[in-house]
C-alpha positions as CSV (number, residue, x, y, z in Angstrom):
1,M,-104.9,-165.3,47.6
2,K,-107.5,-162.5,48.4
3,K,-104.3,-160.5,48.9
4,I,-103.2,-161.2,45.1
5,L,-106.6,-161.0,43.8
6,L,-106.8,-157.7,45.3
7,I,-103.9,-156.5,43.9
8,S,-104.6,-157.7,40.8
9,I,-107.9,-155.5,40.5
10,L,-106.2,-152.3,41.9
11,L,-103.3,-152.6,39.0
12,F,-106.2,-153.4,36.6
13,L,-108.1,-150.1,38.0
14,T,-105.2,-147.9,37.6
15,S,-104.2,-149.0,34.0
16,L,-107.9,-148.3,33.2
17,N,-107.6,-145.0,34.8
18,L,-104.2,-144.1,32.8
19,F,-106.0,-145.1,29.8
20,A,-108.9,-142.8,30.5
21,Q,-106.5,-139.8,31.0
22,N,-105.5,-140.4,27.8
23,K,-108.4,-141.2,25.9
24,L,-109.5,-138.4,23.4
25,P,-112.5,-136.6,24.7
26,E,-116.0,-136.4,23.0
27,N,-117.5,-133.2,24.7
28,L,-116.6,-130.3,26.1
29,Q,-116.9,-131.4,29.9
30,Q,-114.2,-133.9,28.9
31,A,-111.8,-132.0,26.7
32,V,-111.8,-129.3,29.3
33,I,-110.8,-131.9,32.1
34,F,-108.0,-133.2,29.4
35,L,-106.9,-130.0,28.7
36,G,-106.4,-129.1,32.0
37,K,-104.0,-132.2,32.6
38,D,-102.1,-131.7,29.2
39,C,-101.8,-127.7,29.0
40,P,-98.4,-126.4,30.4
41,D,-99.3,-123.4,33.2
42,R,-97.5,-120.7,31.4
43,V,-99.9,-121.5,28.7
44,K,-103.0,-121.7,30.8
45,K,-101.9,-118.3,32.4
46,Q,-102.3,-116.8,28.8
47,I,-105.4,-118.4,27.7
48,K,-106.7,-117.0,31.4
49,N,-106.0,-113.7,30.7
50,I,-106.4,-112.9,26.7
51,H,-109.6,-111.3,25.5
52,N,-112.2,-113.3,24.7
53,D,-112.3,-112.3,20.9
54,S,-108.5,-113.0,20.9
55,L,-108.5,-116.5,22.3
56,I,-107.5,-118.1,19.2
57,Y,-104.2,-116.5,18.8
58,S,-103.5,-117.9,22.6
59,V,-102.3,-121.4,21.0
60,Y,-100.8,-122.6,17.8
61,P,-101.0,-122.0,14.7
62,F,-101.5,-118.4,15.3
63,A,-99.9,-117.4,18.4
64,K,-96.9,-115.9,17.4
65,T,-95.1,-115.5,20.7
66,N,-92.9,-118.0,22.7
67,P,-93.5,-120.2,24.5
68,Y,-97.0,-120.4,23.3
69,Q,-97.0,-121.2,20.0
70,D,-96.2,-124.4,19.9
71,Y,-99.3,-125.8,22.0
72,R,-100.7,-128.1,19.5
73,T,-103.5,-129.9,21.1
74,I,-106.6,-128.2,20.0
75,F,-105.2,-127.4,16.7
76,N,-104.5,-131.3,16.5
77,W,-108.2,-132.1,17.5
78,T,-110.1,-130.0,15.1
79,S,-107.3,-130.8,12.3
80,E,-109.0,-133.4,9.6
81,N,-108.9,-136.9,11.2
82,G,-107.5,-135.6,14.5
83,N,-110.3,-135.9,17.0
84,P,-113.2,-137.3,15.5
85,R,-115.0,-137.7,18.7
86,I,-115.1,-134.0,19.4
87,T,-115.8,-132.8,15.8
88,K,-118.6,-135.0,15.7
89,Y,-120.3,-133.7,18.7
90,L,-119.7,-130.2,17.8
91,N,-120.8,-131.1,14.3
92,K,-123.8,-132.5,15.5
93,K,-124.6,-129.5,17.3
94,R,-124.2,-127.6,14.2
95,I,-121.1,-125.8,15.0
96,F,-118.4,-125.9,12.0
97,D,-116.7,-123.0,11.7
98,H,-115.9,-122.2,15.5
99,Q,-114.8,-125.5,16.8
100,S,-111.2,-124.3,17.9
101,E,-112.6,-121.4,19.6
102,I,-115.4,-123.2,21.7
103,L,-112.9,-125.6,22.9
104,L,-110.8,-122.3,24.0
105,Y,-113.6,-120.2,25.5
106,A,-115.0,-123.4,27.4
107,F,-111.4,-124.0,28.6
108,K,-110.9,-120.2,29.4
109,Q,-114.2,-120.9,31.8
110,Y,-112.9,-124.0,33.3
111,L,-109.3,-122.3,34.6
112,I,-111.4,-119.4,35.6
113,N,-114.3,-121.0,37.5
114,G,-113.3,-124.7,37.9
115,K,-116.1,-125.7,36.0
116,I,-118.2,-124.8,32.9
117,T,-121.8,-124.3,31.8
118,E,-121.9,-126.7,28.5
119,K,-125.4,-125.8,27.3
120,E,-124.8,-121.8,28.0
121,I,-121.8,-122.0,26.0
122,L,-123.1,-124.3,22.9
123,T,-125.7,-121.8,23.0
124,K,-123.4,-118.9,22.5
125,Y,-121.7,-120.7,19.4
126,I,-124.6,-122.2,17.9
127,V,-125.9,-118.4,17.5
128,L,-122.5,-117.3,16.6
129,Q,-122.3,-120.2,13.8
130,K,-126.2,-119.4,12.6
131,K,-124.7,-115.3,12.2
132,T,-121.7,-116.7,10.3
133,D,-124.0,-118.8,8.3
134,D,-126.0,-115.8,7.3
135,N,-123.0,-113.6,6.8
136,N,-121.5,-116.3,4.7
137,K,-124.0,-116.0,1.8
138,V,-122.9,-112.5,1.1
139,K,-119.7,-112.2,2.5
140,Y,-117.6,-112.4,-0.4
141,T,-119.6,-109.4,-2.1
142,T,-120.7,-107.2,0.4
143,D,-118.9,-103.9,1.3
144,S,-119.4,-103.9,4.9
145,I,-119.4,-107.1,7.6
146,N,-120.1,-106.4,11.3
147,S,-120.8,-102.7,10.4
148,V,-117.2,-102.8,9.2
149,Y,-116.1,-101.3,5.7
150,I,-114.5,-103.8,3.5
151,P,-111.7,-102.5,1.2
152,K,-112.3,-103.8,-2.4
153,D,-108.3,-104.1,-3.2
154,L,-104.8,-102.7,-2.2
155,Q,-105.5,-99.2,-3.1
156,D,-108.9,-98.9,-1.4
157,C,-106.8,-100.2,2.0
158,F,-104.2,-97.3,1.4
159,A,-107.5,-94.9,1.3
160,Q,-109.3,-96.6,4.1
161,I,-105.7,-96.4,6.6
162,N,-105.3,-92.9,5.4
163,I,-108.9,-92.0,7.0
164,F,-107.7,-93.9,10.3
165,W,-104.2,-92.2,10.6
166,N,-103.7,-88.5,10.7
167,E,-100.8,-86.8,9.3
168,D,-98.9,-87.1,12.3
169,T,-99.0,-90.8,12.4
170,K,-98.3,-91.0,8.5
171,T,-95.1,-89.2,9.5
172,Q,-94.0,-91.2,11.9
173,V,-94.7,-94.3,9.6
174,R,-92.6,-92.4,6.7
175,A,-89.6,-92.3,9.1
176,L,-89.6,-95.7,10.1
177,K,-87.4,-98.2,7.7
178,E,-89.9,-100.9,6.2
179,E,-89.1,-104.0,8.4
180,E,-89.6,-102.0,11.6
181,F,-92.8,-100.5,10.9
182,T,-94.2,-104.0,9.5
183,G,-92.7,-105.6,12.8
184,K,-94.1,-103.1,15.2
185,V,-97.8,-103.3,13.4
186,H,-98.0,-106.9,12.6
187,L,-99.8,-107.9,16.1
188,G,-101.8,-104.5,16.7
189,F,-103.0,-102.6,13.5
190,G,-102.1,-105.8,11.5
191,M,-104.3,-108.3,13.7
192,W,-107.2,-105.5,13.6
193,M,-107.1,-105.6,9.7
194,R,-107.3,-109.4,9.6
195,N,-109.9,-109.5,12.1
196,N,-112.0,-106.6,10.9
197,W,-111.5,-107.0,7.2
198,Q,-112.2,-110.7,7.3
199,L,-109.3,-112.0,6.1
200,W,-109.5,-115.1,8.3
201,G,-113.1,-115.2,7.9
202,G,-113.8,-114.4,4.0
203,S,-114.5,-110.9,2.6
204,R,-114.2,-109.3,-0.7
205,L,-110.8,-108.5,0.1
206,S,-109.5,-111.9,1.2
207,K,-111.0,-113.1,-2.3
208,Y,-108.7,-110.3,-3.9
209,F,-105.8,-111.6,-2.6
210,N,-106.9,-115.5,-3.1
211,D,-107.2,-114.4,-6.8
212,L,-103.4,-113.4,-6.6
213,K,-102.9,-116.8,-5.2
214,I,-102.0,-115.5,-1.8
215,Y,-104.2,-117.4,0.8
216,H,-102.7,-116.9,4.4
217,P,-104.2,-113.9,6.4
218,D,-100.7,-113.1,7.5
219,D,-99.6,-112.8,4.3
220,M,-102.7,-110.6,3.1
221,S,-101.9,-108.5,5.6
222,G,-97.8,-108.5,5.1
223,I,-98.7,-107.6,1.6
224,I,-100.8,-104.2,2.7
225,L,-98.6,-103.0,5.4
226,V,-95.7,-103.1,3.3
227,S,-97.4,-101.9,0.1
228,Y,-98.8,-98.8,2.4
229,H,-95.4,-98.1,3.8
230,R,-93.9,-97.8,0.2
231,Y,-97.2,-95.9,-0.7
232,L,-96.3,-93.1,1.5
233,N,-92.9,-92.9,0.8
234,S,-93.7,-92.8,-2.9
235,K,-92.0,-96.0,-3.7
236,E,-92.7,-98.5,-6.2
237,I,-94.9,-101.3,-4.5
238,K,-93.7,-104.3,-6.5
239,L,-97.0,-106.1,-5.9
240,E,-96.0,-109.1,-8.3
241,E,-92.4,-109.4,-6.3
242,Q,-94.2,-109.6,-2.9
243,V,-96.6,-112.4,-4.0
244,K,-93.8,-114.3,-5.5
245,Y,-91.9,-113.8,-2.2
246,Y,-95.1,-115.9,-0.4
247,Q,-95.8,-118.1,-2.7
248,D,-92.1,-119.3,-3.1
249,Y,-92.4,-119.6,0.8
250,W,-94.9,-122.0,0.9
251,E,-93.7,-123.8,-2.1
252,S,-90.8,-124.4,-0.1
253,S,-92.8,-125.3,3.3
254,E,-94.8,-127.9,1.1
255,K,-91.5,-129.5,-0.4
256,K,-90.0,-129.4,3.3
257,A,-93.7,-131.1,4.5
258,R,-93.3,-133.9,1.4
259,K,-89.5,-134.5,2.4
260,G,-90.8,-135.2,5.8
261,K,-93.6,-137.4,4.6
262,I,-91.2,-139.5,2.3
263,E,-88.9,-139.9,5.7
264,E,-91.4,-141.5,7.7
265,F,-92.9,-143.3,4.6
266,S,-89.6,-144.7,4.3
267,K,-89.7,-146.4,7.5
268,Y,-92.6,-148.4,6.2
269,K,-90.6,-151.7,4.4
270,I,-92.2,-155.1,2.7
271,G,-92.5,-157.7,5.3
272,D,-93.0,-155.1,8.5
273,K,-95.1,-156.2,11.0
274,L,-97.7,-153.6,12.0
275,N,-100.2,-152.4,14.7
276,F,-103.7,-150.8,13.1
277,N,-104.8,-147.5,15.1
278,Y,-108.2,-147.5,14.1
279,Q,-108.2,-143.9,12.8
280,K,-111.3,-144.7,10.5
281,G,-113.3,-145.9,13.8
282,F,-114.7,-149.3,14.9
283,V,-117.0,-151.7,13.1
284,S,-119.1,-152.2,16.4
285,K,-119.4,-150.6,19.8
286,E,-118.0,-154.2,20.8
287,Q,-114.9,-153.3,19.0
288,E,-114.6,-149.9,20.5
289,D,-114.9,-151.0,24.0
290,R,-112.2,-153.6,24.0
291,Y,-110.2,-151.1,22.2
292,D,-110.7,-148.7,24.7
293,N,-110.1,-151.4,27.6
294,D,-106.6,-152.6,25.7
295,T,-108.0,-155.7,24.6
296,C,-108.4,-155.2,21.1
297,M,-105.4,-155.5,18.7
298,A,-105.2,-155.8,15.0
299,T,-102.1,-156.4,13.3
300,G,-100.8,-156.7,9.9
301,I,-97.9,-157.5,7.4
302,I,-96.7,-154.9,4.2
303,T,-96.8,-156.9,1.1
304,E,-96.8,-153.6,-1.4
305,R,-95.7,-150.0,-1.2
306,N,-97.1,-147.2,-3.3
307,E,-94.2,-144.5,-2.8
308,K,-96.3,-141.7,-5.2
309,D,-99.4,-141.9,-3.2
310,F,-97.5,-143.0,0.0
311,L,-99.9,-145.7,0.4
312,I,-99.0,-149.6,1.9
313,K,-101.3,-152.8,1.0
314,V,-101.1,-154.5,4.3
315,K,-102.2,-158.4,4.7
316,L,-104.8,-158.3,7.8
317,T,-103.0,-161.3,10.2
318,E,-105.0,-160.6,13.2
319,T,-108.3,-158.6,14.5
320,C,-110.5,-159.0,17.7
321,D,-113.6,-158.6,15.2
322,K,-114.7,-161.1,12.6
323,K,-116.1,-158.0,10.4
324,G,-112.2,-157.0,10.4
325,V,-111.6,-153.7,10.5
326,I,-112.6,-150.1,8.8
327,Y,-110.3,-148.8,6.4
328,Y,-112.6,-146.2,4.5
329,D,-115.2,-143.9,5.9
330,N,-115.9,-141.2,3.8
331,E,-117.6,-139.5,6.5
332,E,-114.0,-138.7,7.8
333,H,-113.3,-137.3,4.4
334,R,-115.5,-134.5,4.0
335,I,-116.2,-132.6,0.9
336,Y,-115.1,-128.9,0.3
337,D,-117.1,-126.4,-1.3
338,P,-115.3,-123.8,-3.0
339,K,-118.2,-121.4,-3.0
340,T,-119.0,-121.7,1.0
341,K,-115.6,-122.3,1.8
342,R,-116.8,-125.1,4.0
343,W,-116.2,-128.8,4.7
344,S,-119.2,-130.9,4.7
345,K,-120.2,-134.6,5.2
346,P,-120.8,-136.7,1.9
347,P,-124.6,-137.3,0.9
348,K,-124.2,-140.6,1.7
349,R,-122.1,-142.5,4.0
350,I,-119.9,-145.2,2.8
351,I,-118.0,-147.7,5.1
352,K,-115.5,-150.1,3.8
353,K,-114.0,-152.8,6.0
354,V,-111.0,-155.6,5.2
355,K,-111.3,-158.9,7.3
356,R,-108.8,-161.2,8.6
357,N,-106.1,-162.8,5.9
358,N,-107.4,-160.2,3.5
359,E,-105.2,-157.6,1.3
360,Q,-105.9,-153.8,1.4
361,W,-104.2,-150.8,0.2
362,F,-104.3,-148.3,3.2
363,E,-102.8,-144.7,4.3
364,Y,-99.2,-145.6,5.7
365,K,-100.7,-143.4,8.9
366,D,-103.4,-145.7,9.6
367,W,-100.5,-148.2,10.8
368,E,-98.0,-148.0,13.4
369,T,-94.5,-149.7,13.0
370,T,-94.0,-152.4,15.9
371,E,-90.4,-151.7,16.2
């Protein structure tokens, strides 16, 4: 009997340990340990060797070179509703704009030293955030950021590049085919432009492109490089045609994404039994603890579908807490301010719950099919 009891205890502890390994981290110490187990060796090598200022380019979505471009864990964590534990932790530290960077920087330290100094890392990025906040107040109008002159439009870009490159370099550029030139400089000089002309962070030049309805920094630098090559070769720049090319590309991408969403949503049918995944949080600490220990399960049945908005109405049939489950938390739905280009918490937190045997509309990704 004792032997059976001991085996049962060991199996229980093993299951807890396996769960703990998959549990999303809620601070930097937990994050680097998780990444150490999750990240492929080839990507670890890239992160260890890349310059600190370029860490963001070692993983998805900014990495352009295989096999690094598909490692998405950090991107997924810092995306909306990705890992609310780590993002809440960093938000409380007043770090909003550099969450991917701080995770990569901490992970690099961990890979090199086998440990991190969390307080020191946080201090570094809190200072950086304050500097970013100060710059944000004037960045869309100022002609210089971090002592670097920011062009105001495409012609001003040409003038600056003419200053950077001597006649020999320009002669070499003229001799290259357009695609060859842009391919050669996209990751070198192109990256310099995206970083130093603040196409990622925001500047009067990024605003110039935003006004043209061009929003991705890679697209901005692509237009600058193609236009400069045509300018050097006395060819028509065809700016409107270039802008339309990128707009068509993103429209096509959005259509593909919507098509994928339609395919996912089609799997949710009236009468299907579902398991709730608690994306909006927990009604109590007890519910969270029980969920963490795999002893709390909420189930429901689809009673209606809204194909236009990808919503499902679910009747909650089972829950481990009398208070039910959270179906809406506006703290997780941040407000976007187009002036500051920042997502922030709403002024008042609103949490809505649904109890057992009641129906409620949900985003379909709040539930998982049992099949």
